[in-house]
VOBA-1610 file (N, C-alpha, C; in pm, whole numbers, padded with zeros to 5 digits, always signed):
BEGIN
Unk-00428+31001+01838Unk-00353+30913+01750Unk-00376+30960+01607Unk-00268+30972+01531Unk-00277+31018+01394Unk-00323+30908+01299Unk-00342+30948+01173Unk-00385+30852+01071Unk-00286+30738+01058Unk-00156+30768+01062Unk-00054+30663+01050Unk-00066+30562+01164Unk-00094+30611+01285Unk-00109+30521+01399Unk-00230+30431+01385Unk-00341+30487+01335Unk-00461+30408+01314Unk-00436+30301+01208Unk-00373+30342+01097Unk-00343+30246+00990Unk-00249+30137+01039Unk-00148+30173+01117Unk-00056+30072+01170Unk-00130+29973+01258Unk-00220+30023+01341Unk-00299+29936+01428Unk-00386+29841+01348Unk-00448+29893+01241Unk-00532+29807+01157Unk-00449+29699+01090Unk-00332+29737+01039Unk-00248+29639+00970Unk-00197+29534+01068Unk-00161+29575+01189Unk-00117+29477+01288Unk-00231+29385+01326Unk-00353+29439+01335Unk-00469+29355+01366Unk-00488+29253+01256Unk-00477+29294+01130Unk-00494+29200+01019Unk-00390+29091+01025Unk-00267+29127+01058Unk-00160+29027+01060Unk-00168+28936+01181Unk-00233+28981+01290Unk-00233+28898+01409Unk-00363+28823+01431Unk-00462+28844+01344Unk-00587+28771+01360Unk-00560+28623+01342Unk-00599+28544+01440Unk-00566+28402+01434Unk-00683+28319+01481Unk-00713+28216+01406Unk-00819+28124+01445Unk-00759+28005+01519Unk-00626+27999+01528Unk-00562+27888+01596Unk-00538+27769+01505Unk-00591+27772+01383Unk-00570+27662+01289Unk-00526+27719+01156Unk-00451+27642+01082Unk-00410+27684+00949Unk-00505+27629+00846Unk-00548+27715+00757Unk-00629+27672+00644Unk-00563+27728+00520Unk-00513+27644+00436Unk-00450+27687+00313Unk-00554+27672+00204Unk-00629+27777+00183Unk-00737+27769+00086Unk-00680+27750-00052Unk-00743+27664-00127Unk-00700+27639-00263Unk-00591+27534-00275Unk-00513+27514-00170Unk-00405+27418-00178Unk-00412+27311-00069Unk-00484+27335+00038Unk-00492+27238+00146Unk-00620+27156+00137Unk-00632+27061+00226Unk-00754+26981+00232Unk-00870+27071+00275Unk-00982+27066+00204Unk-01094+27151+00242Unk-01149+27111+00378Unk-01193+27210+00453Unk-01259+27188+00581Unk-01409+27188+00556Unk-01481+27120+00640Unk-01627+27114+00623Unk-01689+27253+00624Unk-01640+27342+00708Unk-01698+27476+00718Unk-01628+27579+00631Unk-01528+27539+00556Unk-01455+27631+00467Unk-01425+27562+00336Unk-01530+27524+00267Unk-01511+27452+00141Unk-01439+27540+00040Unk-01352+27477-00037Unk-01282+27546-00143Unk-01381+27580-00254Unk-01365+27696-00313Unk-01454+27738-00421Unk-01371+27770-00544Unk-01419+27730-00661Unk-01347+27760-00783Unk-01438+27837-00878Unk-01376+27908-00969Unk-01450+27984-01070Unk-01360+28001-01192Unk-01423+28025-01304Unk-01350+28046-01429Unk-01365+28191-01472Unk-01253+28254-01504Unk-01255+28392-01554Unk-01334+28396-01684Unk-01413+28501-01699Unk-01497+28518-01817Unk-01453+28641-01897Unk-01470+28638-02029Unk-01429+28754-02108Unk-01524+28873-02086Unk-01466+28990-02068Unk-01544+29114-02056Unk-01573+29167-02197Unk-01647+29275-02205Unk-01681+29335-02334Unk-01556+29373-02413Unk-01449+29409-02342Unk-01325+29446-02411Unk-01237+29326-02445Unk-01286+29204-02417Unk-01212+29083-02450Unk-01116+29035-02343Unk-01095+29115-02239Unk-01004+29077-02131Unk-01077+28982-02036Unk-01011+28875-01996Unk-01070+28783-01898Unk-01081+28856-01764Unk-01191+28831-01693Unk-01207+28897-01564Unk-01269+28803-01462Unk-01237+28829-01336Unk-01290+28751-01224Unk-01298+28843-01103Unk-01394+28818-01015Unk-01406+28889-00888Unk-01374+28790-00776Unk-01285+28829-00687Unk-01247+28747-00573Unk-01278+28825-00446Unk-01350+28762-00353Unk-01379+28823-00223Unk-01276+28778-00120Unk-01238+28868-00031Unk-01155+28832+00085Unk-01250+28816+00202Unk-01232+28711+00280Unk-01327+28681+00387Unk-01261+28683+00524Unk-01339+28717+00627Unk-01287+28726+00764Unk-01226+28597+00814Unk-01271+28483+00763Unk-01221+28356+00816Unk-01091+28312+00750Unk-01023+28406+00685Unk-00888+28378+00636Unk-00880+28305+00504Unk-00977+28330+00415Unk-00962+28271+00282Unk-01026+28358+00175Unk-00991+28326+00052Unk-01047+28393-00065Unk-01166+28312-00115Unk-01259+28380-00179Unk-01370+28311-00245Unk-01391+28375-00380Unk-01367+28306-00489Unk-01312+28171-00499Unk-01163+28171-00467Unk-01113+28054-00429Unk-00970+28041-00400Unk-00897+27960-00506Unk-00970+27913-00606Unk-00910+27851-00724Unk-00974+27918-00845Unk-00890+27977-00930Unk-00938+28050-01047Unk-00877+27987-01172Unk-00963+27952-01266Unk-00920+27897-01394Unk-00928+28008-01499Unk-00825+28016-01584Unk-00824+28116-01691Unk-00738+28064-01805Unk-00745+28135-01916Unk-00663+28102-02033Unk-00543+28195-02036Unk-00435+28156-02104Unk-00322+28248-02118Unk-00368+28379-02182Unk-00307+28488-02138Unk-00342+28620-02190Unk-00352+28719-02076Unk-00433+28821-02096Unk-00451+28925-01995Unk-00564+28885-01901Unk-00541+28902-01771Unk-00639+28868-01669Unk-00663+28991-01581Unk-00788+29026-01562Unk-00827+29138-01475Unk-00894+29078-01351Unk-00836+29105-01234Unk-00889+29053-01109Unk-00936+29170-01024Unk-01064+29167-00987Unk-01117+29266-00893Unk-01130+29197-00759Unk-01068+29255-00658Unk-01069+29198-00525Unk-01157+29287-00437Unk-01259+29227-00376Unk-01348+29301-00287Unk-01318+29262-00144Unk-01341+29356-00054Unk-01314+29329+00087Unk-01437+29357+00173Unk-01527+29257+00186Unk-01637+29272+00279Unk-01592+29247+00423Unk-01466+29207+00441Unk-01408+29179+00572Unk-01390+29309+00649Unk-01376+29298+00781Unk-01345+29415+00862Unk-01195+29441+00868Unk-01115+29344+00823Unk-00970+29357+00826Unk-00916+29408+00693Unk-00808+29486+00695Unk-00744+29524+00570Unk-00689+29399+00501Unk-00699+29395+00370Unk-00654+29281+00292Unk-00574+29332+00173Unk-00511+29240+00101Unk-00452+29271-00028Unk-00449+29144-00110Unk-00394+29155-00229Unk-00386+29042-00322Unk-00252+29050-00390Unk-00182+28938-00393Unk-00054+28936-00464Unk-00031+28800-00527Unk+00039+28804-00640Unk+00087+28684-00707Unk+00238+28702-00713Unk+00308+28657-00608Unk+00451+28687-00599Unk+00534+28643-00720Unk+00505+28527-00777Unk+00586+28478-00889Unk+00567+28561-01016Unk+00460+28640-01021Unk+00437+28728-01136Unk+00462+28874-01102Unk+00508+28900-00979Unk+00534+29035-00931Unk+00409+29123-00938Unk+00295+29064-00901Unk+00167+29135-00899Unk+00132+29164-00754Unk+00107+29292-00722Unk+00073+29332-00586Unk-00033+29441-00591Unk-00144+29418-00523Unk-00249+29521-00517Unk-00216+29620-00406Unk-00291+29728-00406Unk-00286+29819-00293Unk-00359+29753-00176Unk-00345+29809-00056Unk-00421+29760+00059Unk-00568+29792+00036Unk-00652+29693+00063Unk-00797+29707+00042Unk-00863+29712+00179Unk-00916+29827+00214Unk-00979+29844+00344Unk-01124+29797+00341Unk-01183+29781+00458Unk-01319+29728+00473Unk-01418+29799+00381Unk-01495+29718+00309Unk-01599+29772+00221Unk-01548+29826+00088Unk-01423+29813+00060Unk-01364+29867-00064Unk-01325+29754-00158Unk-01283+29791-00278Unk-01233+29695-00376Unk-01122+29761-00457Unk-01046+29677-00524Unk-00943+29726-00615Unk-00931+29626-00730Unk-00871+29670-00838Unk-00855+29584-00955Unk-00710+29584-00998Unk-00659+29464-01030Unk-00526+29450-01087Unk-00540+29377-01220Unk-00462+29417-01318Unk-00464+29356-01450Unk-00321+29315-01483Unk-00304+29190-01529Unk-00171+29139-01557Unk-00180+29028-01660Unk-00066+28995-01720Unk-00059+28890-01821Unk-00017+28758-01757Unk-00078+28649-01805Unk-00047+28516-01755Unk-00018+28422-01871Unk+00074+28330-01847Unk+00102+28222-01942Unk+00061+28092-01874Unk+00058+27983-01950Unk+00016+27854-01895Unk+00099+27818-01773Unk+00032+27770-01669Unk+00099+27730-01546Unk+00005+27741-01428Unk+00058+27710-01311Unk-00017+27722-01186Unk+00056+27823-01099Unk-00017+27925-01053Unk+00041+28034-00976Unk-00032+28045-00843Unk+00043+28063-00736Unk-00017+28085-00605Unk-00041+28234-00586Unk-00161+28268-00535Unk-00186+28405-00492Unk-00212+28404-00343Unk-00193+28521-00280Unk-00213+28528-00135Unk-00250+28668-00092Unk-00287+28677+00035Unk-00302+28805+00104Unk-00175+28821+00186Unk-00098+28922+00157Unk+00029+28944+00226Unk+00010+28951+00377Unk-00099+29013+00421Unk-00123+29031+00564Unk-00159+28900+00634Unk-00225+28809+00564Unk-00272+28687+00628Unk-00215+28560+00564Unk-00109+28574+00489Unk-00048+28457+00427Unk-00007+28354+00532Unk+00045+28402+00647Unk+00085+28310+00754Unk-00034+28235+00813Unk-00156+28285+00791Unk-00277+28217+00836Unk-00325+28116+00730Unk-00257+28113+00616Unk-00296+28022+00510Unk-00391+28084+00410Unk-00396+28217+00403Unk-00486+28284+00309Unk-00420+28288+00172Unk-00436+28178+00098Unk-00377+28163-00033Unk-00478+28103-00130Unk-00445+28105-00256Unk-00527+28043-00358Unk-00442+28011-00478Unk-00504+27962-00582Unk-00431+27924-00703Unk-00497+27980-00827Unk-00413+28027-00919Unk-00454+28059-01055Unk-00408+27942-01139Unk-00500+27878-01210Unk-00465+27767-01298Unk-00490+27813-01440Unk-00382+27831-01513Unk-00387+27890-01647Unk-00358+27779-01748Unk-00457+27752-01836Unk-00435+27649-01939Unk-00514+27681-02064
//
């Protein structure tokens, strides 16, 4: 099997992983074993707000609610999960590359005041979403 076949298999595995229940992290009622986590972006040495978000095997982001101020936001997404993940903010046309197990990627984009949903494209149907709250 070639590299393309392996990658296709991994992506299909990520999309079909199912716990049998929907958990909409950041927007749904928290579950006892999957508490919602929030964090506030902090300014880096260059003045850009930054935050690190982990993707987790149980179908959610940590943190899944991010508070920031209007301006430039740098998000580093880490993947300690065994499944390929990604990060997107569809309403802002922000899309990361696919993040494979043990890797990370960073996206930088501008935000204005508002509430924006982010998700993992591969596991969005599982409820892997969160919120950026910009004020």
